[in-house]
C-alpha angles and dihedrals in degrees: 000000000000125000095262091052091047093051091046091050092047092051092049095048100037094041094233144346124307097033121118113244125190110249087226089066091074089070096228125142111256096251092047092047092048091051096045098045091041091054093047090047089054092057108085093202090058104029094061088071095045123083116190119193140175120229104228090221087062098045094100095041107079091179089068098045132072126223105232109184091331098316128105110240135171108175141039131201123184131207118233089239088080088083089069091071101042 
C-alpha cells in the first residue's frame, strides 16, 4: 500500500481527517502494518502529519496493539496537511 492509498483508506474509514482510527481497521497483517507504519513514522515529511496513540483500555492487551518503532500503539489520526505531499 502506498501513501496515497493509505491516506484514502484512512479518510474513508475514519470519516475525515483528525479522527483516531484503529490500526487494525487498515486490514494489514500485524508484521506488515508494523513495518509500513514504522517506515512512515521514520520519515519526517510524513510523520509530522501522523499521530499514533494507544487506547488506555488496550494498554495491557499486546495482541490488540502494534509495535511502531518500539512503542505500543493502537490508533492513528492524520492531519489534512498530508494531502500537500501526495
